[in-house]
N, C-alpha and C positions, 0 to 999 in steps of 0.2 A: 484285588485279586480279579481277572477276567473271567468272563463266564467258562471259556473253552477249560482255563487252567480249573476251575472250580470242580468242573465236570472231571477232567482227568485226574484231579485228585480224587474224588469220590470213588470212581471206577478203579483206581490203580489198586489198593487193597484187596476187594473182590476177585479182580481178574488174575492178582497173583496169588491168590489162596486156591482158587479154582486151578490155575497151571501147577501148583506144586503139588496138590490132589491128584491131579490125573498122573503125573510122574510118580509118585509115591505108589499110587494104586497099581501102575502099570508092573512095576518093579515086584509089587507084591502078587500081582497074578502069576506073573513071569515066574516067580519062586513056586508058585502052587502048581505050575504045570497047566496054567490056562493062557490063552492066546489072548491078549488084550486088543488087537485088531477085531479077531472074532467077536469079543465082546461089544465093544464099539459098534461096529456092523448093526449087532443084533439091538442094541439101545435106540440108536438113531431110525431105525427101519419102525416107521408108523403105520404099515400097512401096504397091500398091493392096489387096494381099491379105493377110489374116494369116500365110500362109506366107512372103511377101516379108518382110513386117513382123519377125516373128521371126528369119529367118533375117539380115536386116540386124543386128540387134540382138545376134545370137550373132557374128558377123563383128567387131563392136566391140568385144565383150568380149574374143574370142579374141585382136585383134590389142592392146587394152589391157594383157593379162598380162606380155607380154615388156618393155613398156614402163614399167610399173610395178615390175618388177625392176630395168630398168636406172636408173630414178628414184632407188629405194632404195641400189643400189649406189655411186653419185655422191653421193648426198645423205650417206652416213655419212662419206663423205672430206670436203665441204663443212664439217658439222659441226666439223670440227677445223682448217678453212681449208686442207686437202689438195686439190689439183684432179687427180682421177683420171679425167684424159682417156683411160687405158689401158682403159677398160671394153670398148672395143669388139674389142680385140686378147683381154681375157680371157676372153671370153663364146665368141669363134671356136675357139681352143684348147680351151676346156672342152669345146665341143660336140661337136668333132671327135675327141676323146680319149674322151667318154663313149659317143658311138656305137660308135665302133671295139671299146669294152670291152662293152659292151652287146650288140653284133652276136658277139662272140667266145666269150660264156659261155651258159650255160643251168642256169637257177636257177628255184624256185619263184616265183610273181609277185612277190608283196610284196619278198623278198629282190633278186630280179632288179632291180625298179625303184629299190629303195634302194641299190642297189651305183652304178647310173647316176648317182644323185643325189650320191652321195658323191664319185664319180672327178670329175664336175664342178665339185664346190665345190673340191676338191682342188686340180684344176687351175687353176681361177680364183685360188686364194689363193697359190698357188708362183708363178704370173705376176706377179699383182700385189706380193707378196713381191719381188720381184727391183727392183721400184721403191724400196721402202721401204729394202731393205740400200743401193742406190744412194746414198738420203738420207741417211742417218745415219750413212753412212761415210766417204761422200766430198763430201756436200754437193751432189750433185747435185737440180737442182729435178726434184721429179716432175712438172711438167709435160712437160719436155723429155724426160726418160726414157722416161715412158710412152707418148708420141707414136710415138717411134723404136720401142719394144717393139710398137707397133701395126702397123708396117710388118713389122716382123721376124715377127710373129703371123700376120699375112695371107699372108706368102710362104710361111712354114714350114707353115701348113695347107693351101697349095695344093700343095705339093711333098708332102705327106703324102698328099691326097687323090689325087692322080695317080701317086704312087709306092706306097710301102710299105700304104697304108689303103686302097688303091682296091677296092672288091669290085662295080663295074658291069665289065659285059665291054667286049671291045676294039671300038670303034667305037661306043659308045652316045652319042647326043644329051648326054646330063646325064652327068658324072661323081659316082660316090657311093661311099660305103661299102657295106659288107654290110648287109642289112636285119637290124633288130631283131625278134626272134624276139616271139609274141603275149605271152610270160610278161613282157616287158620293156615292155611298153606299158601307157599308163592311157587307161581308157575314158571315153566322153563322158559328161555329166551330163546328157543331154536325158530323162532320166526326170524329172527337174523338173520340166519343163513338163506333163507329165500329170499331176502333182500338181496343178499350178496349172490345170488345163482349157486349155491352150493349145496350139497347132499345134505339131506335131513335126516339123520339116522336117530333110531329108537332112543338113544341115551340124550338125556335132556342137559341143557347147559343151566345150571343152577341160577335162578332168578335173583338169587343174595347178592349177586356180582354187583350191581349199580349200588346198593345199599355197601358193600365193601369199598367200593371205589369213593364214596362219599365220605367215609370214615377216615380212609386214608388222607383225602383232602383237608377234613377237617383237623386232624391231628396235624397236618403238616402246617396249615396255620397256626395252630394253638402253640407248636413248639416254636415256629421261626418268625413268625409275625405278630406275636403279642407280647404284653409286659408280663404276663405269666411265663410264657416259653423263655425269656428272658432270665426271670428269677430263678427259674428251674435250674437252667444250665449253670448261671452263676453260682447258687447254691450247691451244685454237685461239684463243680470246680474248688470252690471253698467256702463252708458253711460259715466259718469265723468271719470274711470278710462280707460275705452276703449280708450275716446279721449286722454289720458294722454300719453296712448302707442303707440298714432298716425292714430288711427282709427277715421272717419270720419262719427260720430254719423247720420247726417244727411244725410248723402249720402246713408247711411246703410239702414236709414229707406225708402228710395225711391226704392233701388232694392229692398228690401224684399218684399215690397207691390206688385211690378213688378210682381215678380216670383209669389206672392200667387195670384195676381190675374188672371196671366197667368195659372196658374193651375186650377184656377175656371172657366176660359173659357171653359175646358175640359169637367165639369159635365154633361152637356146637350148633348152629345154628342154619349155616348152609347145608348139612346133612340133615337137619331136623325137619326143616321146611322144605326141602326140597327132595327128599329121597326116602327118608325114613317114618317121617311124621310121629315118630314115638323115640323114647329113651330105652334099649334094651342093653341084656348083657354083651352083646356083640358091637356095642355104639364104640367108633373109632377114639383110640388111644392114644396116648403119647403126643399128643400135637402140641402140648404145653412144653414139653423138654426140646421137642424141634423147633419150635418157636425162638429160643434162645440161640441154635444155630442160624438160623433166617434172620435174625437180630443183627447178628456178627457179621453175619458177611455182607448183609445190607446198609452195614455201618451206622445202625440205628435213622436210617433217612429213608421215609415212605417208598419213595421212587426206589431205592437200591433195596428193601424189603420185599417190594413186589417181585422185582427181578429175581432174587435169591428164591421166593416163595415157589416161583416157576419153575425156576430149575431144581429144588428138591422136590417138586412135585412129579417133573420130568423121571428123575432118578427113583423113584416109587413106582412109578408106571411101568418103569424097564425091568422090574422084578418079575414080572408074568412072563413076557416073551422070553426073558434069559433062562427062566426054568422049562419053557418049553422046548427052547433048543437044547436042553440037556446041559446048560452051562450054570454053575452055582449062582444062586441069587443073591447069596453072601456079598458078591461084590459091590452091589448097591450100598450095604453098608459100611463096606470099607471105604467106599468112598466119601460118602457122607461124613462117616468118622473123621476120615482125613480133613475134610475141608476145614471141620471144626479146630483140629488143630492148627492148620495152615494159615487159616484166618487169622489166629491171634498174632502169631508171627508177621504175616501181611501188613495188619493194621499198625505194627510197631514200626516196619519199614518205610510205609507210608507215612506216618506220622514223622518221621525224622526228613525224612526228603520234604516235606511241606515246611516243617520247620527251617531248614538249610535254605529252602528258596527264599521264605521270609526275612531270613537274616541276608540273604544277598542282595534282595530288593531293597530291605533298608538300609545296607552301607551304599549301595549304588544313588539313590535317591537323596542322603544325607549331603554327598557333597563335601569337599574341602573343610575342615574346620579353619573358622578364621580367629583372629585375636578377638577375645572377649566373649568368644561364644560358649555355650556350655555343650560339652561332650556326652551325647548320650550313647546307650548301649543297643543292640538289637530290638527291634518291636517283638513284643511276645506275641505268642500264639493268641487269638481272639477264643473266647468260651465255645464258639461254633466250631471251630478246628477241632478244638480237643474234646469233642463229644462222639467220637468214633468208636 
């Protein structure tokens, strides 16, 4: 398959999903008496001045970072047909533990930040590892166990925040952990704007951006260019066939969930290290569940997940200007929910189109059957094509 065809196949399903979602959302808005064109105009308006426009772009990029990491965490499990629905609980536990440890120690800058990252990844991996152990030892569905662990994580995080990990004084309107010192924070990247001659607004572009990019590249290499990635996809397509070829399916489940949980542990760090410097009762929630939609829209590919994260961040940012224009901000929720439904249909359409194209290519290259030759059927889809 040529590079152009592979890119086209990758983008076909997301493009169809977004188009279907826009059409359905426009119909729903029309039924509610809302002008879809007016809503679209407000959503794409980033401001009148350069400062407002740059600030809006930074807000979108900052919001897309945790969504990108959440999509990666979910996609790792999806590649092996594992539904890690517990990303929400994993990043909550990882963030509160990382915030507490980060506030309790005093180290040189790089080491302090590294410690916080390692703690977050370790806690996320441990919490996801519980799901893996239950699955391989007791056959418990990862969907059921991860959902239950989400509830446990939220309750446990609430208890820790209001109890032993509390750093805010009594009577404070927002309960929080102690604040991380300056050495444990990651500075903003607004200096890049000066290089390109752009306006430097007060809002800072998160310094966690390069780390998220590196994580995305590492995950792509791991899944697409290593034996582990091949075994992971093969096990997801057929555990019995993978076991017959020497792959330990049970061990693969544990490894996959540990990696997924480790990535999930990073989700809260862009906000923690770049804005709040503490975990509090108002900390961003719901990122784990949004990560499922982002992974589906991005077809479990890091590049596609990045684009999907930016799209969802753009929609989230649009809620505020819609309210300011006296338009229902629930339009954003309608569009996001419709995308989730549409992407399932679009992925199935893209899969069938890809399969038909592969079958036509096989028939064209096979040529006429000569006497004594063995007739073969269409070439089956590869493991990488079946992991959308």
